[in-house]
C-alpha positions in Angstrom: -15.7 -10.6 -23.3 -18.5 -8.3 -22.1 -17.7 -4.5 -22.5 -17.6 -2.5 -19.3 -20.7 -0.6 -18.2 -20.6 3.1 -18.8 -20.4 3.9 -15.1 -17.4 1.6 -14.6 -15.6 3.0 -17.7 -16.3 6.6 -16.6 -15.1 5.9 -13.0 -11.9 4.3 -14.3 -11.2 7.1 -16.6 -11.7 9.7 -13.9 -9.4 7.7 -11.5 -6.7 7.4 -14.3 -6.9 11.1 -15.0 -6.8 12.0 -11.3 -3.7 9.8 -10.9 -2.0 11.3 -13.9 -2.7 14.6 -12.3 -1.1 13.4 -9.0 -4.2 14.3 -7.1 -5.6 12.3 -4.2 -9.4 11.5 -4.1 -9.7 14.2 -1.4 -7.8 16.9 -3.3 -9.9 16.2 -6.4 -13.1 16.2 -4.3 -12.3 19.5 -2.8 -11.4 21.0 -6.1 -14.7 19.6 -7.7 -16.7 20.7 -4.6 -18.0 17.3 -3.9 -17.6 14.8 -1.1 -14.7 12.4 -1.1 -17.0 9.3 -0.5 -19.2 10.4 -3.4 -16.1 10.8 -5.7 -14.9 7.3 -4.5 -18.3 5.9 -5.5 -18.0 7.5 -8.9 -14.6 6.1 -9.5 -15.8 2.6 -8.5 -18.8 2.8 -10.8 -21.3 2.8 -7.9 -22.6 6.3 -8.3 -24.1 8.0 -11.3 -23.0 11.7 -11.2 -25.1 14.4 -12.7 -23.9 16.5 -15.6 -23.1 19.3 -13.2 -20.8 17.1 -11.1 -19.1 15.9 -14.2 -18.6 19.4 -15.2 -16.9 20.3 -11.9 -14.7 17.2 -11.9 -13.7 17.9 -15.6 -12.9 21.5 -14.6 -10.9 20.4 -11.6 -8.9 18.0 -13.9 -8.4 20.7 -16.6 -10.3 18.7 -19.3 -13.6 18.8 -21.1 -16.5 16.6 -19.9 -16.3 14.5 -23.0 -12.7 13.7 -22.2 -13.9 11.8 -19.0 -15.5 9.3 -21.3 -12.2 8.6 -23.3 -9.5 6.6 -21.6 -6.4 8.7 -21.0 
């Protein structure tokens, strides 16, 4: 079995953390000061967010950036 691409794994982890936090994509996007469609693309592994965007997402989820790369 082929390991998932980093972008896919990152997106899946962000989605899982968002759901554990009981946030909608729109709520997380607002808290992270980004667009809902952009967040959706990140969660689907279709977008490659910058470190600054990852920092805002992590902050909105109450975790460190490194935690976004570890499955919850």
